[in-house]
DSSP file (Angstrom, degrees, kcal/mol; ACC not computed):
  #  RESIDUE AA STRUCTURE BP1 BP2  ACC     N-H-->O    O-->H-N    N-H-->O    O-->H-N    TCO  KAPPA ALPHA  PHI   PSI    X-CA   Y-CA   Z-CA
    1    1 A M              0   0    0      0, 0.0     2,-0.1     0, 0.0     3,-0.1   0.000 360.0 360.0 360.0 143.5  -67.3   62.3  183.3
    2    2 A L        -     0   0    0      1,-0.1     5,-0.1     2,-0.1    64,-0.0  -0.426 360.0 -99.7 -73.7 150.6  -69.4   59.3  182.6
    3    3 A A    >   -     0   0    0      1,-0.1     3,-1.6    -2,-0.1     4,-0.1  -0.333  35.1-111.0 -64.7 153.9  -73.2   59.5  182.7
    4    4 A K  G >  S+     0   0    0      1,-0.3     3,-1.4     2,-0.2    -1,-0.1   0.853 117.7  58.1 -58.5 -36.8  -74.7   58.1  185.8
    5    5 A A  G 3  S+     0   0    0      1,-0.3    -1,-0.3    37,-0.0    35,-0.2   0.723 105.8  51.5 -66.1 -20.4  -76.2   55.1  184.0
    6    6 A N  G <  S+     0   0    0     -3,-1.6    37,-2.5    36,-0.1     2,-0.4   0.240  94.3  91.3-101.4  11.8  -72.7   54.1  182.9
    7    7 A R  B <   -a   43   0A   0     -3,-1.4     2,-0.6    35,-0.2    37,-0.2  -0.863  63.1-145.2-111.7 143.2  -71.0   54.2  186.3
    8    8 A I        +     0   0    0     35,-2.3    37,-0.3    -2,-0.4    -2,-0.0  -0.925  32.8 155.5 -99.2 123.5  -70.6   51.5  188.9
    9    9 A V        +     0   0    0     -2,-0.6     2,-0.3    35,-0.1    -1,-0.1   0.605  38.3  91.8-124.3 -20.1  -70.8   53.0  192.3
   10   10 A R     >  -     0   0    0      1,-0.1     4,-1.8     4,-0.0     3,-0.3  -0.631  66.6-139.5 -86.3 137.0  -71.9   50.3  194.8
   11   11 A G  H  > S+     0   0    0     -2,-0.3     4,-2.6     1,-0.2     5,-0.2   0.841 102.8  59.1 -60.1 -35.7  -69.3   48.3  196.6
   12   12 A D  H  > S+     0   0    0      1,-0.2     4,-2.4     2,-0.2    -1,-0.2   0.894 105.4  49.4 -61.2 -39.9  -71.3   45.1  196.1
   13   13 A D  H  > S+     0   0    0     -3,-0.3     4,-2.4     2,-0.2     5,-0.2   0.914 110.1  50.3 -66.4 -42.8  -71.1   45.5  192.3
   14   14 A F  H  X S+     0   0    0     -4,-1.8     4,-2.5     1,-0.2     5,-0.2   0.944 112.7  46.9 -59.0 -48.3  -67.3   46.1  192.4
   15   15 A R  H  X S+     0   0    0     -4,-2.6     4,-2.4     1,-0.2     5,-0.3   0.912 111.8  50.5 -61.4 -44.0  -66.8   43.0  194.5
   16   16 A R  H  X S+     0   0    0     -4,-2.4     4,-2.3     1,-0.2     5,-0.3   0.921 113.5  44.8 -60.8 -45.4  -69.0   40.9  192.3
   17   17 A I  H  X S+     0   0    0     -4,-2.4     4,-2.0     1,-0.2    -2,-0.2   0.921 115.4  46.0 -68.0 -44.4  -67.2   42.0  189.1
   18   18 A V  H  < S+     0   0    0     -4,-2.5    -1,-0.2    -5,-0.2    -2,-0.2   0.880 119.0  41.3 -67.8 -37.4  -63.7   41.6  190.5
   19   19 A R  H  < S+     0   0    0     -4,-2.4    -2,-0.2    -5,-0.2    -1,-0.2   0.853 129.0  24.6 -80.3 -35.1  -64.4   38.1  192.0
   20   20 A T  H  < S+     0   0    0     -4,-2.3    -3,-0.2    -5,-0.3    -2,-0.2   0.572 101.2  95.2-109.6 -10.4  -66.5   36.6  189.3
   21   21 A G  S  < S-     0   0    0     -4,-2.0    13,-0.2    -5,-0.3     2,-0.2  -0.295  78.8 -98.8 -83.3 165.4  -65.4   38.4  186.1
   22   22 A R  E     -B   33   0A   0     11,-2.5    11,-2.4    -2,-0.0     2,-0.4  -0.515  41.2-141.5 -76.0 151.3  -62.9   37.5  183.5
   23   23 A R  E     -B   32   0A   0      9,-0.2     2,-0.4    -2,-0.2     9,-0.2  -0.937  21.3-178.5-124.7 138.7  -59.5   39.3  183.9
   24   24 A A  E     -B   31   0A   0      7,-2.2     7,-3.2    -2,-0.4     2,-0.3  -0.993  17.2-163.0-132.3 127.1  -57.1   40.8  181.4
   25   25 A G  E     +B   30   0A   0     -2,-0.4     5,-0.2     5,-0.2    -2,-0.0  -0.814  14.6 166.1-116.8 152.7  -53.9   42.4  182.7
   26   26 A G        -     0   0    0      3,-2.3    74,-0.0    -2,-0.3    73,-0.0  -0.793  53.4 -84.8-143.3-174.5  -51.3   44.7  181.3
   27   27 A P  S    S+     0   0    0      0, 0.0    61,-0.1     0, 0.0     3,-0.1   0.742 124.7  32.8 -72.1 -21.7  -48.4   46.9  182.6
   28   28 A L  S    S-     0   0    0      1,-0.3    57,-2.9    59,-0.1    60,-0.3   0.685 125.5  -1.7-106.8 -23.4  -50.7   49.8  183.6
   29   29 A A  E     - C   0  84A   0     55,-0.3    -3,-2.3    70,-0.1     2,-0.4  -0.979  52.4-127.6-160.9 166.4  -54.0   48.2  184.6
   30   30 A V  E     -BC  25  83A   0     53,-2.2    53,-3.1    -2,-0.3     2,-0.5  -0.996  23.7-152.4-123.3 131.7  -56.1   45.1  185.1
   31   31 A V  E     -BC  24  82A   0     -7,-3.2    -7,-2.2    -2,-0.4     2,-0.5  -0.920   7.9-168.9-109.8 125.5  -59.5   45.0  183.5
   32   32 A H  E     +BC  23  81A   0     49,-3.0    49,-2.9    -2,-0.5     2,-0.3  -0.946  12.2 178.3-110.1 130.3  -62.3   42.8  185.1
   33   33 A R  E     +BC  22  80A   0    -11,-2.4   -11,-2.5    -2,-0.5     2,-0.3  -0.981   6.1 160.0-135.8 148.4  -65.4   42.2  183.1
   34   34 A T  E     - C   0  79A   0     45,-2.1    45,-1.9    -2,-0.3     3,-0.1  -0.898  48.9 -57.5-151.2 177.7  -68.6   40.3  183.6
   35   35 A K  S    S-     0   0    0     -2,-0.3    43,-0.2    43,-0.2    -1,-0.0  -0.290  70.5 -92.8 -61.3 148.7  -72.2   39.9  182.5
   36   36 A P        -     0   0    0      0, 0.0    -1,-0.1     0, 0.0     5,-0.1  -0.297  21.2-161.8 -71.9 147.7  -74.2   43.1  182.9
   37   37 A G  S    S+     0   0    0      3,-0.2     2,-0.3    -3,-0.1     4,-0.1   0.412  86.8  32.4 -95.3  -4.9  -76.2   44.0  186.0
   38   38 A A  S    S-     0   0    0      2,-0.3     4,-0.1     4,-0.0    41,-0.0  -0.835  92.6-102.4-141.2 176.1  -77.9   46.6  183.7
   39   39 A A  S    S+     0   0    0     -2,-0.3     2,-0.3     2,-0.1    38,-0.1   0.541 101.6  54.2 -82.7  -7.3  -78.9   47.0  180.1
   40   40 A V  S    S-     0   0    0    -35,-0.2    -2,-0.3    37,-0.1     2,-0.2  -0.793  98.7 -86.1-121.5 164.9  -76.0   49.4  179.3
   41   41 A S        -     0   0    0     -2,-0.3     2,-0.4    34,-0.2    38,-0.2  -0.504  44.1-165.1 -68.5 137.1  -72.3   49.1  179.8
   42   42 A R  E     - d   0  79A   0     36,-2.0    38,-2.9    -2,-0.2     2,-0.4  -0.978   2.1-163.2-127.4 142.7  -71.1   50.3  183.2
   43   43 A F  E     -ad   7  80A   0    -37,-2.5   -35,-2.3    -2,-0.4     2,-0.3  -0.937   7.2-177.2-126.7 145.4  -67.6   51.1  184.3
   44   44 A G  E     - d   0  81A   0     36,-1.9    38,-2.8    -2,-0.4     2,-0.4  -0.970  13.2-145.6-137.4 155.1  -65.9   51.5  187.6
   45   45 A F  E     - d   0  82A   0     -2,-0.3     2,-0.5   -37,-0.3    38,-0.2  -0.969   6.3-165.5-127.0 136.3  -62.3   52.5  188.6
   46   46 A I  E     + d   0  83A   0     36,-2.6    38,-2.5    -2,-0.4     2,-0.5  -0.978  14.8 169.2-119.4 116.6  -60.1   51.3  191.4
   47   47 A V  E     - d   0  84A   0     -2,-0.5    38,-0.1    36,-0.2    14,-0.1  -0.923  16.9-162.2-130.2 105.3  -57.0   53.5  192.0
   48   48 A S    >   -     0   0    0     36,-0.5     3,-1.6    -2,-0.5     4,-0.5  -0.227  35.7-100.0 -85.3 173.7  -55.2   52.7  195.2
   49   49 A K  T 3  S+     0   0    0      1,-0.3     3,-0.4     2,-0.2    -1,-0.1   0.670 115.5  74.3 -66.4 -16.8  -52.7   54.7  197.2
   50   50 A Q  T 3  S+     0   0    0      1,-0.2    -1,-0.3     3,-0.0     3,-0.1   0.750  87.8  62.2 -67.3 -21.9  -49.9   52.7  195.6
   51   51 A V  S <  S-     0   0    0     -3,-1.6     2,-0.3     1,-0.3    -1,-0.2   0.851 121.0 -82.1 -71.7 -35.0  -50.5   54.6  192.4
   52   52 A G        -     0   0    0     -4,-0.5    -1,-0.3    -3,-0.4    38,-0.0  -0.973  61.1 -38.1 159.5-169.6  -49.6   57.9  194.1
   53   53 A N  S  > S-     0   0    0     -2,-0.3     4,-2.8    -3,-0.1     5,-0.2  -0.094  73.3 -83.4 -74.8-177.7  -50.8   60.7  196.3
   54   54 A A  H  > S+     0   0    0      1,-0.2     4,-2.4     2,-0.2     5,-0.2   0.850 128.6  52.9 -59.5 -38.1  -54.4   62.2  196.0
   55   55 A V  H  > S+     0   0    0      2,-0.2     4,-2.0     1,-0.2    -1,-0.2   0.931 112.9  43.8 -63.7 -45.8  -53.5   64.5  193.1
   56   56 A V  H  > S+     0   0    0      2,-0.2     4,-2.5     1,-0.2    -2,-0.2   0.916 113.2  51.2 -66.8 -43.9  -52.0   61.6  191.0
   57   57 A R  H  X S+     0   0    0     -4,-2.8     4,-2.3     1,-0.2    -2,-0.2   0.920 111.6  47.0 -61.3 -44.1  -54.9   59.2  191.9
   58   58 A N  H  X S+     0   0    0     -4,-2.4     4,-2.5    -5,-0.2    -1,-0.2   0.881 110.7  52.4 -66.4 -36.9  -57.5   61.7  190.8
   59   59 A R  H  X S+     0   0    0     -4,-2.0     4,-2.4    -5,-0.2    -2,-0.2   0.921 110.1  48.7 -62.8 -43.2  -55.6   62.5  187.6
   60   60 A V  H  X S+     0   0    0     -4,-2.5     4,-2.7     2,-0.2    -2,-0.2   0.914 111.1  50.3 -63.3 -42.9  -55.5   58.8  186.8
   61   61 A K  H  X S+     0   0    0     -4,-2.3     4,-2.5     2,-0.2    -2,-0.2   0.916 111.0  48.5 -62.2 -42.9  -59.3   58.5  187.5
   62   62 A R  H  X S+     0   0    0     -4,-2.5     4,-2.1     2,-0.2    -1,-0.2   0.906 112.8  48.3 -63.7 -41.1  -60.1   61.4  185.2
   63   63 A R  H  X S+     0   0    0     -4,-2.4     4,-2.4     2,-0.2    -2,-0.2   0.919 111.8  48.8 -65.5 -43.6  -57.9   60.1  182.5
   64   64 A L  H  X S+     0   0    0     -4,-2.7     4,-2.5     1,-0.2     5,-0.2   0.915 110.3  52.1 -61.5 -42.8  -59.5   56.6  182.7
   65   65 A S  H  X S+     0   0    0     -4,-2.5     4,-2.4    -5,-0.2    -1,-0.2   0.903 110.7  47.5 -60.8 -42.0  -62.9   58.1  182.7
   66   66 A E  H  X S+     0   0    0     -4,-2.1     4,-2.0     2,-0.2    -1,-0.2   0.902 111.1  50.9 -67.2 -41.5  -62.1   60.1  179.5
   67   67 A I  H  X S+     0   0    0     -4,-2.4     4,-1.2     1,-0.2    -2,-0.2   0.923 113.9  44.4 -61.5 -44.7  -60.7   57.0  177.8
   68   68 A V  H  X S+     0   0    0     -4,-2.5     4,-0.8     1,-0.2     3,-0.2   0.890 109.3  56.0 -67.9 -39.9  -63.7   55.0  178.6
   69   69 A R  H >< S+     0   0    0     -4,-2.4     3,-0.6     1,-0.2    -1,-0.2   0.885 106.0  51.9 -60.9 -38.7  -66.1   57.7  177.6
   70   70 A E  H 3< S+     0   0    0     -4,-2.0    -1,-0.2     1,-0.2    -2,-0.2   0.845 117.0  39.0 -64.0 -34.0  -64.5   57.9  174.1
   71   71 A Q  H >< S+     0   0    0     -4,-1.2     3,-1.2    -3,-0.2     4,-0.5   0.392  83.9 105.3 -99.3   2.4  -64.9   54.1  173.7
   72   72 A L  G X< S+     0   0    0     -4,-0.8     3,-1.4    -3,-0.6    -1,-0.2   0.865  75.5  55.0 -55.1 -43.9  -68.4   53.7  175.2
   73   73 A P  G 3  S+     0   0    0      0, 0.0    -1,-0.3     0, 0.0    -2,-0.1   0.777 101.4  60.7 -63.8 -22.8  -70.3   53.3  171.9
   74   74 A A  G <  S+     0   0    0     -3,-1.2     2,-0.4    -4,-0.1    -2,-0.2   0.610  92.2  82.2 -79.4 -11.3  -68.0   50.4  170.9
   75   75 A H    <   -     0   0    0     -3,-1.4   -34,-0.2    -4,-0.5     3,-0.1  -0.745  67.9-143.8-100.7 141.4  -69.0   48.3  173.9
   76   76 A G        -     0   0    0     -2,-0.4     2,-0.9     1,-0.1    -1,-0.1   0.010  55.9 -55.3 -76.9-164.3  -72.0   46.1  174.3
   77   77 A A  S    S+     0   0    0    -36,-0.1     2,-0.3   -37,-0.1   -36,-0.2  -0.694  85.5 126.7 -82.5 106.6  -73.8   45.7  177.6
   78   78 A E        -     0   0    0     -2,-0.9   -36,-2.0   -43,-0.2     2,-0.5  -0.984  57.1-117.4-154.3 157.1  -71.2   44.5  180.2
   79   79 A D  E     -Cd  34  42A   0    -45,-1.9   -45,-2.1    -2,-0.3     2,-0.4  -0.865  34.9-175.7 -99.0 128.1  -69.9   45.6  183.6
   80   80 A I  E     -Cd  33  43A   0    -38,-2.9   -36,-1.9    -2,-0.5     2,-0.5  -0.987  13.8-168.8-130.8 131.0  -66.2   46.5  183.6
   81   81 A V  E     -Cd  32  44A   0    -49,-2.9   -49,-3.0    -2,-0.4     2,-0.6  -0.983   9.6-158.0-116.5 128.2  -63.9   47.5  186.5
   82   82 A I  E     -Cd  31  45A   0    -38,-2.8   -36,-2.6    -2,-0.5     2,-0.7  -0.931   3.4-163.5-108.3 119.2  -60.5   48.9  185.7
   83   83 A R  E     -Cd  30  46A   0    -53,-3.1   -53,-2.2    -2,-0.6     2,-0.2  -0.903  15.2-141.1-104.5 113.7  -57.9   48.6  188.4
   84   84 A A  E     -Cd  29  47A   0    -38,-2.5   -36,-0.5    -2,-0.7   -55,-0.3  -0.494  11.0-145.6 -75.5 139.4  -55.0   50.9  187.9
   85   85 A L    >   -     0   0    0    -57,-2.9     3,-2.2    -2,-0.2     4,-0.4  -0.640  33.1 -95.3 -98.9 162.0  -51.5   49.6  188.8
   86   86 A P  G >  S+     0   0    0      0, 0.0     3,-1.5     0, 0.0     4,-0.4   0.802 120.1  61.4 -50.9 -37.7  -48.7   51.8  190.2
   87   87 A P  G >> S+     0   0    0      0, 0.0     3,-1.0     0, 0.0     4,-0.9   0.735  89.0  73.3 -63.8 -17.8  -47.0   52.6  186.8
   88   88 A A  G <4 S+     0   0    0     -3,-2.2     3,-0.2   -60,-0.3     8,-0.1   0.792  86.7  64.1 -64.4 -26.3  -50.3   54.3  185.7
   89   89 A G  G <4 S+     0   0    0     -3,-1.5    -1,-0.2    -4,-0.4   -38,-0.1   0.787 109.1  37.5 -68.0 -27.6  -49.5   57.2  187.9
   90   90 A Q  T <4 S+     0   0    0     -3,-1.0    -1,-0.2    -4,-0.4    -2,-0.2   0.542  95.3 104.5 -99.5  -9.3  -46.4   58.1  185.9
   91   91 A A     <  -     0   0    0     -4,-0.9     2,-0.1    -3,-0.2    -3,-0.0  -0.451  68.5-126.6 -76.0 143.4  -47.8   57.3  182.5
   92   92 A D     >  -     0   0    0     -2,-0.1     4,-2.5     1,-0.1     5,-0.2  -0.345  32.9 -97.8 -80.3 172.2  -48.8   60.1  180.1
   93   93 A F  H  > S+     0   0    0      1,-0.2     4,-2.9     2,-0.2     5,-0.2   0.889 120.9  51.1 -61.8 -43.2  -52.3   60.2  178.6
   94   94 A A  H  > S+     0   0    0      2,-0.2     4,-2.3     1,-0.2    -1,-0.2   0.902 112.4  46.3 -63.6 -41.4  -51.3   58.7  175.3
   95   95 A T  H  > S+     0   0    0      2,-0.2     4,-2.3     1,-0.2    -1,-0.2   0.920 114.0  48.1 -66.3 -43.9  -49.5   55.7  176.9
   96   96 A L  H  X S+     0   0    0     -4,-2.5     4,-2.7     2,-0.2     5,-0.3   0.913 111.4  50.8 -62.7 -43.1  -52.4   55.2  179.3
   97   97 A R  H  X S+     0   0    0     -4,-2.9     4,-2.7    -5,-0.2     5,-0.2   0.925 110.7  48.5 -60.6 -45.6  -55.0   55.3  176.4
   98   98 A A  H  X S+     0   0    0     -4,-2.3     4,-1.9     1,-0.2    -1,-0.2   0.912 113.9  46.6 -62.5 -42.7  -53.0   52.8  174.4
   99   99 A G  H  X S+     0   0    0     -4,-2.3     4,-1.7     2,-0.2    -2,-0.2   0.919 115.9  43.3 -65.9 -44.8  -52.7   50.4  177.3
  100  100 A I  H  X S+     0   0    0     -4,-2.7     4,-2.6     2,-0.2     5,-0.2   0.898 112.1  53.5 -69.9 -40.6  -56.4   50.6  178.3
  101  101 A T  H  X S+     0   0    0     -4,-2.7     4,-1.7    -5,-0.3    -1,-0.2   0.913 108.5  50.3 -60.5 -42.6  -57.6   50.4  174.8
  102  102 A A  H  X S+     0   0    0     -4,-1.9     4,-0.8    -5,-0.2    -1,-0.2   0.905 112.3  47.2 -62.4 -41.2  -55.7   47.2  174.2
  103  103 A L  H  < S+     0   0    0     -4,-1.7     3,-0.5     1,-0.2    -2,-0.2   0.882 111.0  50.7 -68.1 -38.4  -57.1   45.7  177.4
  104  104 A L  H  < S+     0   0    0     -4,-2.6    -1,-0.2     1,-0.2    -2,-0.2   0.793 105.4  57.2 -70.9 -26.8  -60.7   46.7  176.5
  105  105 A E  H  < S+     0   0    0     -4,-1.7    -1,-0.2    -5,-0.2    -2,-0.2   0.715  86.2  95.1 -78.3 -19.6  -60.4   45.1  173.1
  106  106 A R     <        0   0    0     -4,-0.8   -82,-0.0    -3,-0.5    -3,-0.0  -0.468 360.0 360.0 -67.3 141.9  -59.4   41.7  174.5
  107  107 A R              0   0    0     -2,-0.1    -1,-0.1     0, 0.0   -85,-0.0   0.390 360.0 360.0-116.5 360.0  -62.5   39.5  174.9
């Protein structure tokens, strides 16, 4: 799990980042990033019911959180929202990691 300082939890922050941030898309997810609202990198996850049932959605969220936690030191201060697409529910961890890592490395 990400530290509290590295999580986006307010709906206003999610809306601001998705509406005003730059977007990079892939087959498993879409990454929205914008200037920071804080001095550290913050991440948020959007996993809709289209991804799967509650078990699948929670598994995807846990996997995304772990992938981001591993890469946290490599990011400067920015706000990032990762929106999972339906194929993310069927992807294994290695495939999801490769897809998300590629999206996070785009600037």
